N, C-alpha and C positions, 0 to 999 in steps of 0.2 A: 564687804557688799559691795563698795564703790567697783571694784576690777569686775566683779560677776557681772555687773550692769553694762559695764563696756563691752564685755564679753558677748553679752545677749546683742547689744545694739550692733556691734561688728558682724554678727552672724546674722542677723533682720539685713544688714546693708549687702552683704555678699550676696543671701538670698534675692534681694529687689536688683543687683547688677545683674546675677546671673539670668534673671528673668527678663530683664530689659535688652541684654547681649542677645537671648536668643530670639526675643522678637525681632529686633534690629536685623539679625542676620536674615531670618526668614522673608523680611521683605527687601532685602537687600536690591534686590534687581528691579521687583514689581514697584517699589516706592522709595527708591534713592533717597530722596530727598530727606523723609521720615525717617530712613534706618540711619541717616549721618546725623541728624538731631538726635536720636537715642544712643547714636555710638558716643556721640560728645558729652551727653549726658554721664553714661557709663564711664568715660576716661575720670571728668571730674569727683563722682562720687569713688571712682577707685581712688583716686589720688587723697583723697579725703581720710581713706583707711589705710592708706600709703602700700596699697597690694598691688605691686610692679606686675604681676602677671595678668591681672584684668586689666589694667591700664595697656598693656600689649594685645589683649584680645580687644579692646576697644578702638584701639589705634589701624586693627585689621579691618574690623569691620567699616570703621570710618573710610579708610583708604580704599577698602574696596567699593564702598557705594559710589565714593567721588568720580570713579572710572565711567558711571553711566550719567555722570551730567558733565562729562570732559573736563572735569578738573584735575587733569593728568598731574600735573606738577605737584599739588597737593597730595596727591593718592600717591605717587611713587615714595614720597617724603615720610609720609605715615606709614606706609606698607614696610619700609626700610628700619624705620626706629621699631615696627614693631616685631620682625623678624630677628631684630638683634637682641630684644628682650627675650623673644620664643629658644634664639641659642643659648643665650645665658642659663634658661631653665631647661636646656635641653629637651626642649619639647617637640619632636621629630614632627608630629603632626601637623601642627600651627607652622614651623617653619615651611612644610610643603605648602599648606593654604597659603602662607604669604608669597611663595616664589609662583604660585598659579596665579595670583590677583595681579602680580608683578608681570607676569607673560601677558596677563591680557590688558593691562595698562599700555604695554610697550606695543601691544598688536596695534592696538587703537592708533598709537603716534607713529605707525608705520614702521617702525625698528625693529624688524622682524629677526634679525640675528641674536637681539637681545632679547626678543619675545620667545625664540625657538629654545634659546639656552635657558630661560626662565620655567618654562614648559619641561624640558628634560631634566632638569634638577628637581623640580616639582615631581615628577615622575618617580625617580630614583627614591624620593623621600618617602613617599606614598609606598611604594614597595619595600621599602625598610620597616614601616609599621601596619605592614599587610592589610592597607586599607583599599578595598577593590573600587568601591566608589569613586576615592580619590584617584586610584591609577585609571578608570574610565575616562575620567573629567580630565586628568593630563593629555590621556591620547586624543581626546577630541580638541584641547589647545594645540597640540603639536601637527594635528593634521589640518587645522584650520591654516596655520602659519604655510604648510605645503602645499596648498592650493592656492592661497594669495600671493605667494611666491611662483607660482606655475608649475610647481612640483604635482601633478595630477596624480599620477600613478602613486607614489607613496602617499600623499593626504587619502587617496580611498584605502588602500591597504590598514594604515593607520586607523580611521575611522571605523573600518568594518574590525578590527581589534579590539574598539572600545565597544562596539555593539556586543561582541562575542562576551566581553566581561558582564554585560549589562544585562544578558540573559538570565544569569543565576542571583541576580540582586533587585531590589526594588528601589529604581532611582529614576522615575520619570522626568524629575529637572533635566537630567544629563542626556536621559535618551532623545528627548524633544531637543537639544543642542545639537545632537549628534545626527539625527535626521535631517536637521536643518543645513547641518554642513555638509551631507553628503548631496542634499538638494542643490546647491551651493555650487560643489564641486562638477557635479553631473551638468547643471547648466552651462558653467564655465567651458565644458567640453562639448557641448552643443547635443547630448544625449536628454533632448527635452521630454521624453517619457518617463525615464529613470528620475530627472529632477522633479517633476510634478507629482510623481509617485512618493518620492521623500518629503515634499512638502506638505502634501496632504496628510502623511503619517504624523508629521509635526503637527499639524493643527487639529487633527481628530484628538490625538493624546495631549496636546495642548490644553483643549477645551475641555476634556475629561479634569486634567489636574489644574486648570487654571493658571496656566503659565503665559500668561499676557505676553510677555516680552517675546518668546520664542514663536509664538503665533504673527506676532507683528510681522518679525523678520519673514517669517515662511509667507505670509501673504503678498509682502513685496515682490519674492522670487516668482511666486506663482504670475504675480502681475505680469514680470517683466517677461516671461514664457507666452502670456497672452499677446504682448505687444508683438512680441516675435511673429506670432501667427496672424498679426491683425486684427486680433478678436478684443476690439476696444471695450465694448460694454464689459465684458469679464474682467477686463483687467481695471476699468474704472471701479467695479466693485471690490475687487479686491485692496486697492488702494484706500478707497472710503473705510473698507473693515481695520486696516492698519492704521490709519491716520485718527479713528475713533479709538481704538486700545492704545495708542500711543498717548493720548490726550489724556484717557483715563488713567494710566499710571504715572503720566509726567515724564515719559520715556522720551526724553527731547531732543535725542540723536533720532531715533525712531521717526520722531514726528517731524522735524525738520526734512528727513530722507523720502518720507512720504508725499510731504506736500509737495518737495521739488518733483518727484518722479510724477505726481497729478499733475502739475503744471507743464512738465515736459510733454507729457501725453495730450494736453488740450492742444499744446502748441503745434504738436503733430496732427493733428486735427484741424489744424487752422482755425480753432477758437482761440483767437490772440487774446483777447479780454479777459476771458476766464484762467487762460493759461497765465497770464499775467499777475493777475489776482492770486492765483496759488503759489506761485513763485516769489512773489513778495511777502507773502506770509511764511515760505520756507527760509527766506534771506534774514528776517524779523527773528525767527528763533535761531537759526545757525548764527547770527550775529549777538544772540545772547548768551550763547552757551560758547561762544568761540569755537565753532565747529568749520574750521579752516576747509576743508575738503570741500562741503557743500557751496562755500560761499564762492569757493574757485569754479566750482561747476556752474554756477549761478552766472557769473560774471562771462564765463567762456560760452554760455549758451546764447547770452544777450548778447555780445559781441559779434557773434556768430549770427544773428537773427537781424541785427541792424545793419549788418555787412550785406546779408542778402536783400535788405529793402533799400542798399544803397544809402542809408543814414549814417557818412561815415562817420560826422561829429560823434554821435552817440556809440557808434562802433568802436571808434578808437579810444572812447571814454572807458568804454566797460574792458577793452583789451587792457588797457593801462592798469586798471583796477585788479584785473584778474592778475597781473604778472606781480604786481605789488603785495596782494595777500599770500599767493603762492610763495613768494620771498620772505613775507614775515614769517609764515607757517615751517618754512624752511630753517629759518632763524631760531622759530620756538622750538622747535624738536631739537634743534644743534644744540642750543642755551640748557635744553633738558637734558641731552644726554652728558653735556658738562657739569651740570649740575648733580646729575647723577652720578657721574664719575666722583666730584667732591665728596659726595657723601659715600660712596664706597671707601675714598681715602681717609675721610673722617674715621668712619668705622673700624677700618685695618688700624689707624692710630690709637683709637680707644681699646682694641683689643692688644696692640702692642703696649700701650702705658698699662693694662692689666697684669701683663705678661712682665713688666718692669718691675711692676709692683712684688709680685711674687719670687723674681729672680733677687730683688733687693733683700728681701725675707731668707734668702739661700745665700746670701752676701757671694753671689757670682757675679764682681763688678764689672769685669771686663765684658762679658756679653751684655749687663745694662746699658753700660757706655756705648756699645754698637747700636743699640737699640733706641738709646737717645738723639745719637746721632742721626741714625734713618728717619726718627721723628722729624727731626728738623728738617730733612730733607723732604718729607712729605708734606709740611708745612709750608715751605718753598714753593714746591713743585705746585702746591693749590693757588700760591699766589702767581704764581709764574703762567699758570694756565689760564687766569681771568685776564691778565695782561695781553696774553696773545689774543685769545678769543675777543678782546674789544677792539682790536685791530682788522679796518677791512682793506688797508692799502697793502697790495700784496707786497711792493718790496719793503714797506717797512715793517711788515710781518716777518719776511727773512733776515733781517738783520737783528728783531728781537728775540727770535727763536736761537740764532746763533750767540748773541750775547749771554743770554738766559742759560741755555744748556751747558755753557763752558765755567757756568757757576755752581754748577753741580756735577758735571762729569768731564774728564780729561778729554778733549775734542779739537786735536790741532788739525784733523780733515773731518768736515761737516758739510753733508749736502741734501738736498732734497732732490727727488727724482720723480716725475709727473710720466704717466704710462698711457700712451698714445697707441689704443688698442687699433684703431684703424690703418695708422702708419706701421705699425708694431715696432715700434721704437719707446724707449724711455729718453725722456728730453729732462735737462738739468738747468731749470732757470736760475738755481742758488747753487753755486759750488764753491766751499772755501776749505783752503789749503795752505797751511802757515801764515794766517792772517790775509792771504791775497784771494781775491774772487778772479775764479775762470769762468769763462764765458762760452756760449755754445757748443757745450759737452754735450754730446748725443750719444744712445747705444742702440745699435738694432737688438731685437729682442732674440735673434739666435745665434748671438754672441755668447759660445760656452765659455770663455774666461774670464766672465763678469759675476760678481756676488751678486748684484743686484738683477740681474737675470734670473739667476736660480731661485731668489728671493719671492719675485713675483710670480714665476712659474709654479713653485710649490706652495705660495701663498701661507707661507710662514716665516717667523724671524728667524735670521741667521748669526751666531754669536762664537767667534772665534778668538782664543787667546793665547795661541801660538801660532803664528800664518804658516811658518814651515813645517809643524806637525800635522796640521788640522787642513789645509786651504785644499788639497786635494780631494778632499770628500766633497767639495762644493763644485770646482772648476775644472777645467781641463789643464791638467799641468803644464803642457807646452804653450799655451797661451798666456801663462801667467807674466804679469808685468816683470820684466828684468833690469829697466833704469830706474835711477831716482830711488829715492830713500823710502823702502817699503814700510808698513805698518806691520807690527806685530799680533795686535789686536785690531778687530772687526766686530762691529755690530750693525745690523742693520734690520729696521722694524718696518713691516708693510704699513702702508696709512690706509685705513678702510674707513668708508663711510657706508652705511646701509649695507652691509657684507659683501659690499665690494672693493676691490684693491684699486685705489686711484694713483698709487704710488709708492715711494719709499722714502724713508730717512735713514742715513748712514753715518755713522762717526766710527774714525779710525785713531787710533793710537801709536804711537813708535815704541812703548813699553810692553811687555809681557803681562799676561794676567790682569789687563787693566779693566775687565769687564764682567766682575763677579754678578751673582743671580741679583742682590740687591739693586745694583746698576741696571741692570737689565728690566727691573720692574719698572723701576724710575723712566727709562726711556720708552718703556711699552707705555706707559700711562701717559708721558709727553708726546708719543705719536697719535694718542687719540685725541689728546686737546689740538696738535698739529692739524691732523685730518678734517677736525671739524672747524677749525680756523680756517682754512685754505678753503674748503666747501664754500663758510660764508663769504670769504672774501670772492672767489671765483663767481658766487651768485649777484654778490653787490656789484662787480663789474658787469656781470652779462647783464642784469638789470638796467646799470648806467648806461652801458652802450646801446641796448634796447631802446632805453627812454630817447638818447641821443637821435638813433635811428627815426624813429616814432615822431619826434620833434620836428627832425630834419624833412620827413616826408610830410607833415601835418603843415610845417611852414609854406612847403613847396605846394601842396593841397590847397592851405589857405590864399598863398598868393596869388594863384591861378583862380581861384573861384572870387578873390576880390577884383582882380582883372576883368573876368568875367562880369561882375556887378558893374564896373564901370561902363563896359559894352551895352549892357542891359540897359541901365540908366540914360544910354544915348538912346536908346529907343523911344523911350518913355516923352510923351509930350511935357511940357513944362507948365506949371501953374499960371504962369502969364500969358499962355496961350489960350488955355481956358476963359481965362480972365476978358482977355480980348473976344471973346468968342460970344460970352453968354453977360447975363448982366452982374449974377454972383457964382461962384463955385469953388467945391473944395474936393481934395482927392484926400482920403483916408487910407494910407498903405502902409500894412505892417507884413514885409515878409516874416514867414517863420524862419526861415536861413538868409543867409547872406543873398542868394541870389533867389528868384522865387516861381512858381507856376504862375500866378495869377501877374496881369498885365492890364494897363488901361492905354486908350489910343483915341487919337482926335485927328482928322483929317477934313479941310475945307474944298468942296467940290462945286464951284460957282458960287452959287446961292444956297447950297445945303450943306450943312455941319454934320459929319457922321461921328459920333464918339462910343465907345464901346469899353466894358469892362469884361474882361475873360479869366476864366480860370480853367486851367490846363492839368493835363494828368499827372498829379505828384506836387514834390515843392522841391526846395534847394536844386542842387546840379540839374537832375533828371528833367524836373518840372521846367525849369528855365530851358534847357535843351529843346523840349517840347514847344515850349513858349514864342523860340525863335521860328520856330516852323511855322507856325499859327501866324505868327506876327505877319512874316514874310508873306502867307498866301493871302492875309486880308490886304496888304498893298497891292499885291497883283490884283486882285478882285476889284478894287476900287479904282486903283490908279492907270493898269496897263489896261482893264478890261472896261472900265469908266461905268461901272455898275453905282447905282445910287438906291435903288430899293433895297431896302434892309434884309428881305427874304432872298432876294436875288444875291444879295452879298455873302449871306450863308450858304446859299445853293453851292455855288462857285469856291467858297472857301473849303468847302467839306470836301468837293472835288479835287482841289489842289493839294491838300492834305493828305488826302487818301493817294495821291498819286506818288507822293513823296514817299510816304510808308511802303508803299508796294514795291519800291527799290530794294528794300531789304529781303534779306534770303527768310527771316522770320515773319511769323505772323504776329504784326503789332498791333496793339489794341488801344494805343494814346490817341489823344486827340484833346478837346476843350470844349467846356461850357461856356456859352458867352451871352450877353444882353446888348443889342448891336439899335441903336437911335440914330434916324436921319432926320436933321428938324431944318424946316424952312423959315427963316426969320422974318421973311417979309410976308409970308401967309400964316407964320404961326401953328402951321399943322407939323405933327411931329409922327413919322412913321416908324415904326418899330418891329424887330424878329428876334427871337430868343432859342436858344436851344439850353433846354434845363433850366436857365436862368431866368426869372421873371424881371419887369419893369414895374415900379412903384410910382404912382404920381398922387401928390396930395395939392388940389387946388385950393387955391387961395379962398380963406373963408369955409371951407368944408373941415368936418371933424372925423373923417374916414378916408380912407387909401383907397385909391381905384388900382387895382392890381390887372395886369396885364400877364396873362399866363403865356408859358412857353411851349414849345414843341419838347415832349420828353424821349428826345433823342440828339445824342452830343455831334461834335465836329468831328468826326471820325469813324470807324467802323461801328454797322449797327445792323442787326437782322432787319430786315423790307425795311428800308429806309424809305421817307415821304419828304414829300418839297417843304420848304419852311414857311410858315404861316405869315403874312404882313399884316400888320394892325396900324390904324389911324387913330390918332386922336388931336382934337383941336385945342391947345394950350391959349392960356390967358395970361396978361401981365401977372407977375407974382406967383404963379403956379410951380411948383418945385418936383424935381423928377429924382429918383435914386435908383442907380445902378450898383450892383454890389454881387459877389462871390459868397460861397457859404463859410469862409472861414469866420465870420464873425458868430453866425448863430450857432456853430457847432463845436465853439469853444468849452471845454470841461472849466467849472468855477463854482465859487456859490459856497453856502454854509454844507451842502450835501455834494459837491462834487459833481453836478448833472450839468448837462448840455444848457448854455444860454438859449437857444430854441428862436423860432421865427416868430411865434407870438409873443414873446418877450420885446424882441426887436420892433415889431410894429408898435407895440406901446410907448416903447422909448422916443421913436421917432413921431408920432402924435403927443407926447408929452412935451417935444421940444421945436414944435413946426413954427412956434411964434418967434423962437430965436434966429439971430442972424444966421446967414448960413455959415459963415467962418467959425461962430460960437458955437454953433452945431458938430462939428468937427471936434473941438476940442472937449465938447460934452460927451461924445460918442468915444473919444481915445479913453476918457478918464473911466467911464461906466465899464469899457472892456478892459482897461489896467484892473479895476477894484474886482471885478468878475472872476478874470483869471487868476489873481493873486499870484500864489504860490507855485500853483499849477504851470504844467509846461505848455506851451503855444503849439496846436495843434494840426493847425495850419494857417496857410498865406490869408491875408485879410485885405482886400480891396472893396471901398466904398466911394462910390461918385456921388456927389450931390450937387446939383445945378438948378438956378433960380432964372427964369425967363422974364 
C-alpha cells in the first residue's frame, strides 16, 4: 500500500514538473525572469524524486532564460551540465537544443567562432533526429553569425535555407526571427528597401503571434532605417514602440538598446536635455544587467559630445571610463572562455572517469592507468591555466608558460610567436632553447622553410614526430636548417582569439615520437589558455599605456590651464581695490572650471569709479579666451579712448570686439553679457548700461529692489544692433548695488533638481538686506552650495555687492 501511494505521488510530481517545464519554456524569451524562476522550481522538484533527465531539462530551460537577462556565465555552465545529462541519456533532441542555446549565449558574448561551432553541431543533431523546426532554427543561428562577422552573402543564403524549410511547417516564432535576421543583413549592406520589407514582415507576423521580443528588434531596425533617411518622427515612433514592448516583457537588453537609440536620436536632433535623460535611463539598465556593449557606446558617445563642446575634463573622464569598461568586458569574455574551457576539461574528465570505471570492470589495467595519468594531466592543466590567466605582466607570463609546459610535456625548445600582419612578419618575444633565451628573433611570412609560417598561413596546428621523414610535407627542403642539433619532434599550435590567429606557440623535442595525440590535446588546451592570457596582458598594457598617455596629456593641459588661471587672476582687481573705492564690497566668484568666462573689472578715471560684472560666451578655456578679448576691449574703451559714459563704453567695446573677431575666417558668434556702472563719489550719481544683464539696487530702508533693465543684445554679433541705453540713478549713503551673471540663478538643484531662478534670488537678497555686506557673501555662498548639493555646477558664478 505504501509503495503504491509513493508511486502515485511520484507520478503526480512528474505531471507537475512537466507542466511547469512546458510553461517555463513557452515564456523563455518573452518573460525570462519568470521562466528562470519556474525552471529553478523544476530542478528542485526533480531532485526530490531523483529524476536526472528532468533535472537536465530544468537546467536547460534555466540556462536558456539566463541568456535574455545577460547572465551569460551562469547560462553557459547550466547549459553544459544539461548537455552532459542528455548525452548520458542519449537524447539527441535535447543535446541539439542545448547546443543551440549555447550558440546563442556565445553569440551575445561576441565569441562568434564558438557560437558558429555550437550552431553547426546543433544543426547536425537536429538533422539526425529529423526535427525540421530545429533545423530551420539552427540555420537561423548560423546565418546570424555570418552577418555579424560580415559574411553577408553566406548569411543571406543560410537564412533563405531556413525560410524554405519553414514553408512546410508551422513555426511562426522561428519565422519572425529569420525575417528579423534578413532585415538586419540587408540593412548592413545598405539595401534599405529589402531591410524594411523583412522588418515589416517580422512585425506583422509577430503581432499576430504575440512574439514581442522579435517585434522589439524589428522596430529598432526600422528606426535605424528611418534615421538614415532623416525621418525623425517615424524613427521616434518605432523606438517608442520598442521601449514599450521591452518594458512589458522585461527584455532588458532590448530596453537598454532602445533607450540608448532614443537618446542618441535626440542628441542628433540637438535636443541635448532629452537625449541625456534617455541615455541616463539606458546606462542604468545596462549597468543593472552588466550589458557592457551599451555601456561602452554610452561613454564613447558622451566623450565625443563633451569633446565637441570643448569640455575636455568631462570628455577625458568618459573616454577613460569607456576604455575601462571595454577592458573589463574583454576580461570578462576571456574569463568566461577560460571557465568554459575548464568546464569542457571537467566534462572530459568525468567521461574519462566513467570510461575508467568500465575498463576496470573489464580488467584492462594498462588502458586504465593511461587514463588515470591523463586525468592527472587534465587536472594539472586546469590549475596551470588558472595561474597563466591570473598574470597580466607579459614577461612574467612567458616565464610561467615555459616552466609549466615543461611539467607536462618535454619541451627543450619552446617559443611564442606574434603575427604582425602589417609588416608581414612573425616576431618572437619569447624563444627558449636548452634553457637559454634568445632575443630579437623574427621571421618574414614569405619564408618557405619555417614551420611557423606554414602554421599561420594554413591556420591549423602542425605535429611532426619524425623530422627527417615528415618535414618535407610542410617546408621547402632546400631551406631546412643544416646547422646545430635538429629536433626530431615538432608541435606548433595557432594562438586564436575570437576566430583570429594572433600568433603561434611551438615546442620541439630531440626525441622521436614525443608528441602523441594526448599530448597534442594538452598543448591545444594550453594554447587556448595562453591566447586568452596574452590578449589580457596585451589589453592591460595597452590600457595602462593609454592611461599614462592620457594622464600625461591631462597634466600638460592642466598645467597650461592653471597657468592661464594665474594670468586671468592677474587681470582681476583685488578686493582691496574695491574696499578702497567703496564703503563695503564683496565679490562672490565661483568659476565652473579652473578658468572662467565670467570676470569682474574696476577702473578709476578721475572722479569716476567704473566697475563691471561680465559673462562671456562659454566657460572653461573657451570662455576664458573670449574674456581676455572682451577685457582688453573694455580697457581700450576706457583708458585709450577716455570714455566715461556707460552706454558709450559698451558701444565702443562692441565695436572693438567685433573688429577682433572679424579677423577670423570663420563666422564667430562669441561675445559677452555685461552690467557696467560709473559712480561719481562726489555727486553720488550712478550711471549704468547693460547688455542682457540687469542692475539691482536696494535703497536703504526700502523693502523692494529697484531693477534697471538692460538692452536685449550682447556685446558681439547681433541682427540690427542698436546703441546701448544709458540710465542714471541718485544714490544715498547705505544704498546697495548688485551686479551678477546668470550662473547663480541657472544652477540646478534642490529637491526636484530645478533651476534656482531669478525670483528666488531676489527673495534671498531681500531676506538678507539688513546683514553686513561681507556676511551677505557667506550667506549667498552657503545658499548656492546647499541648493547645488551633489549636482554638477552648470556655469560660472559671479556676484558683486557694493554699499555706497
